C-alpha positions as CSV (number, residue, x, y, z in Angstrom):
1,M,23.4,-83.1,-49.8
2,R,25.9,-81.0,-50.3
3,T,23.7,-78.0,-49.2
4,R,22.8,-79.0,-45.9
5,R,26.5,-80.5,-44.8
6,R,26.9,-76.3,-45.8
7,T,24.1,-75.1,-43.8
8,L,25.0,-76.5,-40.8
9,I,28.4,-76.4,-41.0
10,L,27.6,-72.3,-41.2
11,G,26.1,-72.8,-38.6
12,V,28.8,-74.4,-36.1
13,V,30.6,-71.7,-37.1
14,V,28.0,-68.9,-36.1
15,A,26.5,-69.9,-33.3
16,L,30.9,-70.5,-32.4
17,M,31.7,-67.1,-33.0
18,L,28.3,-65.6,-31.3
19,I,30.0,-67.7,-27.9
20,L,33.3,-66.1,-28.5
21,S,32.0,-62.8,-28.5
22,A,29.2,-63.6,-25.4
23,C,32.8,-63.9,-23.8
24,G,33.6,-60.8,-23.9
25,S,36.5,-58.8,-25.3
26,P,39.4,-59.3,-24.6
27,D,40.4,-55.3,-22.7
28,A,37.4,-56.5,-20.5
29,L,40.3,-57.7,-18.7
30,D,42.8,-54.6,-19.1
31,G,43.7,-52.9,-16.2
32,E,44.7,-49.4,-18.1
33,T,41.7,-50.4,-20.2
34,L,39.7,-50.3,-17.1
35,L,41.2,-47.8,-15.0
36,Q,40.2,-45.9,-18.5
37,N,36.4,-46.2,-18.9
38,R,35.4,-47.6,-14.9
39,C,36.9,-45.2,-12.9
40,T,37.2,-42.3,-14.9
41,E,33.1,-41.1,-14.8
42,C,33.5,-40.1,-11.5
43,H,36.7,-38.5,-11.5
44,D,39.4,-37.8,-13.8
45,L,42.5,-39.9,-14.7
46,Q,45.0,-37.7,-12.9
47,R,43.4,-38.0,-9.3
48,V,44.5,-41.7,-10.4
49,T,47.5,-41.3,-11.8
50,D,49.0,-38.4,-9.0
51,S,48.4,-41.4,-6.0
52,Q,51.2,-43.4,-5.1
53,K,50.3,-46.2,-3.1
54,S,50.7,-50.6,-2.7
55,A,48.6,-52.7,-3.4
56,T,47.0,-53.5,-0.6
57,E,46.3,-49.1,-0.1
58,W,45.1,-50.1,-3.9
59,E,42.7,-52.8,-3.2
60,E,41.2,-50.8,0.0
61,T,40.6,-48.1,-2.4
62,V,38.9,-50.1,-5.9
63,E,37.2,-52.7,-2.2
64,R,36.1,-48.2,-1.7
65,M,35.0,-47.1,-4.8
66,I,32.7,-50.5,-5.7
67,Q,30.8,-49.8,-2.5
68,Q,30.7,-46.2,-4.3
69,G,29.8,-47.7,-7.1
70,A,31.5,-48.8,-9.4
71,E,30.2,-51.7,-11.9
72,L,33.8,-54.3,-11.2
73,N,33.6,-58.3,-10.9
74,E,35.6,-59.7,-9.0
75,E,37.7,-60.1,-12.0
76,E,38.4,-57.3,-12.8
77,K,39.2,-56.0,-9.5
78,E,41.8,-58.1,-9.2
79,V,43.4,-57.1,-12.2
80,L,42.0,-53.6,-11.9
81,V,44.2,-53.9,-8.2
82,D,47.1,-55.4,-9.7
83,Y,47.9,-52.4,-12.5
84,L,47.7,-50.0,-10.3
85,A,50.0,-51.3,-7.4
86,E,51.9,-52.1,-10.6
87,N,52.2,-48.7,-12.3
88,Y,51.0,-46.0,-9.9
89,G,52.8,-48.1,-6.4
90,P,55.8,-46.5,-4.2
């Protein structure tokens, strides 16, 4: 009986760990990480860091990059635009 209970508890713990890992890593929604991992596939960071744009301009730029193939979902796009506007705004 105890072995069954332990096996069940272990199974539940493993299932929870799998569910949590499937939800994505915290880095996935970090603006700096998104910038480094997604934007540098096509160009270097200096192209971004030399720019000074408003939030609206960054949103337009990121949208244009998505249309050209950048892989960002809507939530990642918002995080990235917020990061860019905060760190590379006027």
